N, C-alpha and C positions, 0 to 999 in steps of 0.2 A: 504495500499498499504506500502509494507515496501524500511522505509527509509536506501536504500543501501548507502548514500552519507555520511548520520553520522554514522551507523555500519561501513562504511570503516577507518574512522576518529579512529573512537574508536579503531578500530583491529589497526591501526600505531600509534597512545597514547603507547597503550601496548605495542608491538615489541617496542617501541623506550625505556618505563621505563623497561620490561626485559632484553636486552639488556645492558644498565647500569648496573643496583644490578648484572646480570651476570659479570661482565667483571672490578665489583669491586675495583682491586688494581691497574686498570690505572685512576681511577676514584679515585683515592685519594692521597693527598700528604701525605711524610714523618713522619708529624711530626702528622698528623691527623688520621696514619693505625698508630700512636706509642700509641694511646687510649683506642684502638678498641684489639691490642695485651694484653693491660694490661685487658683488661677486662675479657678478655678470663683467662689468667693468676691466675683472682683471685678466679676464680674456681678452679684451679688446681694444680696450682706452688705455694702458699700461704698455704696450710694447717699446713705446716711441718716447719716453718721456725718462730725460734726462735726469728729475733731481723726481725722488718721489714720499709724499711728505705718507707717514703712519701715525697709527697711534690712535686716540681715543677723541666726545664732540667736542675738546679743545682745541682739538689740531680739526678739525671738521669747521666748527665753526669758524673760530680765527685764521685762517692760513686761505685768502686767496692766490689759488696756483696762477693764474694769468698776469696780479700784480708779482710777484716773485717772480715771474717769468720775463718780464718786462724788464727786472734789475739785472738780471743775468744772464738773458737774453737766452735761455735754457728752457726746453720743454719741462710743464710739470707736471703730475697729476696729485691731486690729494685723496687719496686711496682709505682712512683713516674713518673708521665707523663708532657711532653712539657707545658709551659703555665699552671700547674698545681696554682690548686686554693684552699682553705679550703673546698668545697665543694667533692671534687676530692676526698682528703685524705679521710673526715669523710667518704664517701661510700662507698673509700677503704677499709678501716677498719671496717666499717660493715659486709662487705658481704664478708669478709675474715674471720673475725669470727662464719657469720652463716655457714658459707661452712667449719669450724670445726678448724680457725684456735686460737694457741692461743700460741701470744708474749709476751714473757717477754717484752719489751720494741720495741715500737717507734722508728723510729731518721725523726722529718719532720724538711723541710727545703725552705721557700717560699718568692721572692723576694718581698720586699716594695710595687715597681711599683705594681706587681699581687692582691696586698691583695688591691690596695687603689681600681683598676679597679672594674667594679660591672662582675657577673657571663658574662654581655652578652659578653665581653671580648673573651668568646669562646662558645657563641650559637654553631656554628657550631660545635665544638669540641662533647659539653656534650651527645649528643643522640648515638653518637660511646662508651663513658664510661657506662652509666648509664641504667638498664631498662627501661619498658613503665612507669612503680610505679614510681619508684627513678625519670626520671622526673618532673611529676606530680607534684612529693615533690616537687621537687627546685623549680616548674618552680611557687606553689603555696608561695613560702619564700618569692620569689622579691614582686608579687602582680604587675605585669607586662603583660598583657593584649598580650601585643604584642609578647611579648618572650612566655606564654603562647600558643599561636596559630602559633606561628613559629614554635615551637619542636610539635604541634600535625602533623602539615604539613609532616615538615621532615622527618620522618620513611614513611609514605603512598604515600609518591613523589620522587623516586632515583636520577629522574634531579633536584628535585627541593634542593635537601639534598646535591646533587654534585657536583653545577651550575659555581662554582668556579673553583671547578678543568679541569673542562669539556671543558671552558671558556682556562683553558692554556692550555688543550692539544693540542684544533682549535690553537690557537697562537702558538703556537713548530712548528705544522703541516704549517702553512701558511708561518713561519719566515724556513722551514726545517730542524728545526731542530730536535730532532730523540722526535718522539711524547710520544712513550712506552715507560717508566723509568723503567719495573717494573724488569732490571736485578740490578738495585740500592734502588728498596726498597725490594728485595730479601736479598741482602748484610748487609739494616739495620735490618733485621731482624735477618737474622744472630745475629750481634754485638748483637741482645737483650737477645736473647735464650744463648749465650756461654756464656756473662756475668749478666746472671741469674735476665733479668728487665734492668738492666744497658745500657748504652750506652758508649763506651771509644771509643774516638776521639787521632787519630795519630799527634805527635805536631807538630807545624812548629814554625813563625818566631816570631806573631804575638808581636808586642811595639804597647799600646795603643798611642806614641805618632803621631806616623804610620797612625793611627785609625781616619776616620774624627766623628767632634763633635756629628754630627746627630744619630750617631754607640749606641754614651755611654750616653748620653744626657735624652736620653729615660726613661734612673733607675735612674735620679735622680729628687728628686720632689717635691718640697715647698711645706710649710703648708701640712705636709704627716695625713692623716687619714684612718683607717682602713673602708672599703667598709662595710653597713647594713648587707648585706646577706655575705659577707665574718667573718664581723665579727660572727653571730648568728651560720656558721656553724661550726666556730673553737670553739666556743665552746660547741657547739654538742659529736664536739673530744676528747677535753682534758675529757669532760663528760662523754663517752664512754669511754677512756681510764681512768678516774680517779676508774668509778664502778668495772669494771676487772679489778684492781688492775696492769697495763701496765704503767710498766716506761717511760716516754715520753721524749727526750731531742730534744728542737729548734734550729739547724744548724744556729748558723748567717754566712752564707759562706763570704767564703775572696774572696776577688777583687782586681784591683791594683790599685795603686795606686791615679791615677788621683780619679777613682770613690772613695776612700775611704775621698779626702780630700776635692773632691766638698761635700761630700752627707753632710759631718762631717759639711764645712763651712755653708754652705744653714741650716741645724736644722736639717736634714733628720731622721740626726742619734739617734739624744739627746731624738726624738719624738717615734722613735721607743723605742729604751731603756726605755721611761716612757710607756711605752704599754707592751711590754715582761713584766716592774716589776708590772707593775697591774698580769698578768697572774700568777708570781709566785710567787706572797702573796694568791691568791685566789687558787692553785693545790700545792699537799703539793706533789705529784710524780711527776714534771714538774724539769727537770733545763733545764740550756740556756747554750750551747756548743757556747762561740765566739770567731770570727775568724775573729773578724773587724780590729784586730788591726793586725793580723798575716802578715807574712810579706812572703808575694807569690809573686815573680819576674813577672813582663810580658814575658816572656818564656814561664811559662810553663802553659799559658792562652791559649785558639783557639781562642775567641776571648773579646771584654770587659767585657762578663761575664761571661761562662763559664772554665773550667777548660780542659786540653788536657790529657790526659796517664798518664806524669810526675807530673801533681799538684795530680789527681784525688787519683794517689798509696802512692801515700805523705801521701793528706789528709786521704784517707781511711787506712791507717795503724794507724795514730797518734789517728784516731775517734774509732777504735776493741783497742786501748788497751786506750782509756778513758770509755769504753764500758766494758770494763774487768775488769778493777780499779774499776770504782765503784760500779761492783757487786761483787767483792771477798771484796771489804773494802770500803764500803756506804761513802760516804764525805757529810760530811753537808751542805757543800760551794755546793749554789742552782747554783752557776757563774761558767765556767770550761772555763780558759782559753784555745785557741787549740796552741798546741808552732807553733812555724817559720817555713816557710819553709826547707825541708834538702833532697836533692838527696836520690833518694830511686832507688834499682835496681828497675825492674819491670821481676816481675816471670810471663814467661807466658806457664804455669799454671795456673797462679790464673786470667789473663787480658788475654783475648785477642780481640786483636785489628784489628778490620776489618776495611779493608780500600777500598773505595766503587769502580771498576771499571774503570778506566781512560775512558770520550767518544767515538766516534768514533774521526776520524781526521776530521770530514769532517762536525760535530759537533763543532768543537773546534772553528772553523774558525766562526764562527756566536754567539756562546757562548755569550759574554759579551754583544752581544746584543739583542738578544734573555733574555736571562737573564732580564732586563731592564725593559724590556717590560712587560715582563710575571710578576715580578715584581709592575708595575704601574696598570694592570689591575687587578691581589690582589688588595693592596692597596684601588685600588677606590671603588673593589667589598664589603671589610669587611668594606671603609669606611658606603656604604649603609646600608653593613647589621646591623652594633654598633645601640645599644639604647640609648635614652636620656640620659648619663649619670650624668644628674641637675633632674633626676626626685628625690624627697624628698623620693622615695621608694627605691631608689639607693645606693644617696649620705647622706644624712639625718645620719648620726649617733650620729653624738652631741658629745659633749667632754664626757658626760657623761659617755663611756664606758671603757674611760681611766683610770679613777679613781674608775672604778668599785675592 
């Protein structure tokens, strides 16, 4: 006898999974879509880049490739991703090289709090950037069976992989907020394409004094130590660059004054300084561009961590000047100080500031409440998705890495 009920249930499940997969853009957050967009760019747009920018959202938002290219005369591409960690930088460089890229230099920048967090922090994002083989390689490096199982299931079951985004879409629909935000995602995609991988954001009236402490305290960590898996892939990245004779510039990103004072007061700056010094001793092709003391006013930031367009243009110009000068007249100084902020006219031919269109009038009325609920749902889902950060395989890096 044919089990009609079982066949019907299987057909319904397959139909749901097919619908989720074919409507991927609706069930993907912007910061997740960024990882998939970068994955495509690594195969298509980085092969001719002489300067490759790698790292997290501070690099993605803060460095405009065309501005750097105008200063250096060298093609530049921004392959950074939001919340990028060392494995993302390593796999991006390795895949770019495998597809014919031959960069003269790479600029790397990662926030200390992301280097301190394990790769489980980006459990949702890794399948968007990495191939199946790369996922297996990273999963084995973590020695975390739960993480390995999670990444095995995600590519096979779209509804599981995008469950957080599906919940968000349902919440927006129940609260009569515009559930399909395709228009917003398309605007961001245009921003990335026109800015060669970067995302240049319009300026506002940001002030760290008006920001809630919880908005910036998460970036300031006591007892800073690099996560073990992150450290392993950072060394793999630097080894690969050294073997290919690629110059590496580690950018210590400017920050609002309150963050600088707090991170220095609790000793995070000193720990990070010790960490980078150990790497400078180990790799002769590595230099540090120190922007921690550069005086960037609050008004050139869009939030406590990221630069808006005025700050991004100034940083990009100064970075380009440093790269060009160090290429033409190599300096023996392994630590280069980034100049203080200076107002720089924005050349619209070099920088495309793409703003998302405003929400509909009905959406505006309920936006704050809806956004708050969606954020709470996402936070709870992210918490459930996180793995035990206190596991020895994740946490135990030990002081020996600082002294290598």
